[in-house]
C-alpha positions as CSV (number, residue, x, y, z in Angstrom):
1,X,0.0,0.0,0.0
2,X,1.4,3.4,-1.0
3,X,1.2,6.5,1.1
4,X,-1.7,7.8,-1.1
5,X,-3.8,4.8,-0.2
6,X,-2.8,5.1,3.4
7,X,-3.7,8.8,3.4
8,X,-7.1,8.0,2.0
9,X,-7.6,5.2,4.5
10,X,-6.8,7.6,7.4
11,X,-8.9,10.4,6.1
12,X,-11.9,8.2,5.6
13,X,-11.4,6.7,9.0
14,X,-11.8,10.2,10.4
15,X,-14.9,10.8,8.3
16,X,-13.4,13.7,6.4
17,X,-13.7,14.9,2.9
18,X,-10.5,15.9,1.0
19,X,-11.6,19.5,1.3
20,X,-12.0,19.2,5.1
21,X,-8.6,17.6,5.5
22,X,-7.1,20.2,3.3
23,X,-8.5,23.0,5.4
24,X,-7.2,21.3,8.6
25,X,-3.6,21.0,7.3
26,X,-3.6,24.1,5.1
27,X,-3.6,22.4,1.7
28,X,-5.9,22.7,-1.3
29,X,-8.4,19.9,-1.9
30,X,-6.7,19.3,-5.3
31,X,-3.4,18.6,-3.5
32,X,-5.1,16.1,-1.1
33,X,-6.5,14.3,-4.2
34,X,-3.1,14.3,-5.9
35,X,-1.4,12.9,-2.8
36,X,-4.0,10.1,-2.6
37,X,-3.7,9.3,-6.3
38,X,0.1,9.3,-6.2
39,X,0.4,12.3,-8.6
40,X,2.1,14.5,-6.0
41,X,4.3,13.8,-3.0
42,X,3.5,15.8,0.2
43,X,6.3,18.1,1.5
44,X,8.0,17.2,4.8
45,X,6.0,19.9,6.5
46,X,2.7,18.4,5.2
47,X,3.7,15.0,6.3
48,X,4.4,16.3,9.8
49,X,1.0,17.8,9.8
50,X,-0.6,14.6,8.7
51,X,1.2,12.5,11.2
52,X,0.3,14.9,14.0
53,X,-3.3,15.1,13.0
54,X,-3.9,11.4,12.5
55,X,-1.8,10.4,15.5
56,X,0.2,7.7,13.6
57,X,3.8,6.9,13.4
58,X,6.0,7.5,10.3
59,X,6.5,3.7,10.2
60,X,2.8,3.2,9.8
61,X,2.2,6.1,7.4
62,X,5.0,5.0,5.1
63,X,3.8,1.3,5.3
64,X,6.9,0.0,7.1
65,X,4.6,-1.6,9.7
66,X,1.3,-3.3,8.7
67,X,-0.6,-2.4,11.9
68,X,-1.6,1.0,13.0
69,X,0.5,2.3,15.8
70,X,-2.3,4.7,16.2
71,X,-2.6,6.3,19.6
72,X,-5.0,9.1,20.5
73,X,-2.3,10.5,22.8
74,X,0.0,10.9,19.8
75,X,-2.4,13.3,18.2
76,X,-1.3,16.9,18.3
77,X,-3.4,18.5,21.1
78,X,-5.0,21.2,19.0
79,X,-6.2,18.9,16.3
80,X,-9.7,17.7,16.6
81,X,-11.5,15.9,13.7
82,X,-13.5,18.6,12.0
83,X,-16.6,16.4,12.0
84,X,-16.6,16.5,15.8
85,X,-16.7,20.3,15.9
86,X,-20.2,21.8,16.1
87,X,-21.4,23.3,12.9
88,X,-21.5,26.9,14.1
89,X,-17.8,26.6,15.2
90,X,-16.8,25.0,11.9
91,X,-18.4,27.9,10.0
92,X,-16.4,30.3,12.2
93,X,-13.2,28.4,11.5
94,X,-13.8,28.5,7.8
95,X,-14.3,32.2,7.9
96,X,-11.1,32.6,9.9
97,X,-9.2,30.8,7.2
98,X,-10.1,33.5,4.7
99,X,-8.4,36.3,6.6
100,X,-4.8,37.5,5.9
101,X,-2.1,37.6,8.5
102,X,-2.8,41.2,9.6
103,X,-6.5,40.4,10.1
104,X,-5.5,37.3,12.2
105,X,-3.6,39.6,14.7
106,X,-6.6,41.9,15.1
107,X,-9.0,38.9,15.5
108,X,-6.7,37.3,18.0
109,X,-6.6,40.5,20.1
110,X,-10.4,40.8,20.0
111,X,-10.8,37.1,21.0
112,X,-8.4,37.6,23.9
113,X,-10.5,40.5,25.2
114,X,-13.6,38.2,25.1
115,X,-11.7,35.4,26.9
116,X,-10.6,37.8,29.6
117,X,-14.1,39.1,30.0
118,X,-15.4,35.6,30.3
119,X,-12.8,34.6,32.9
120,X,-13.6,37.7,34.9
121,X,-17.3,36.8,34.9
122,X,-16.5,33.2,36.0
123,X,-14.2,34.4,38.8
124,X,-16.9,36.9,40.0
125,X,-19.6,34.1,39.9
126,X,-17.3,31.8,41.8
127,X,-16.5,34.5,44.4
128,X,-20.2,35.1,44.9
129,X,-20.9,31.4,45.3
130,X,-18.3,31.1,48.1
């Protein structure tokens, strides 16, 4: 089994489309298709993203071992299968992917303000409950 077939197997196991996987690892849907069909080899950076997302060893991904050495603990902490994210949050993530780097910095600053406000409210509620 080549890495293209392995990639398809892993993607389908997670219940993802090529487009969804592409968004998660910052690749075009067409590239995911080309990887799976053996028409394009993923870069080292892309391979690292795939290994982290799927939580598999390089040995398994490159077919050196026949059995998955899959371990949920191996998954990169910030990766969560997109099909497990609520629809409204997925839509927000998709919108965020459309912004440029300067916009991200502004959005990040705004998000941090909301997080701080939420923490303050939680701390106040906890203090009143004591």
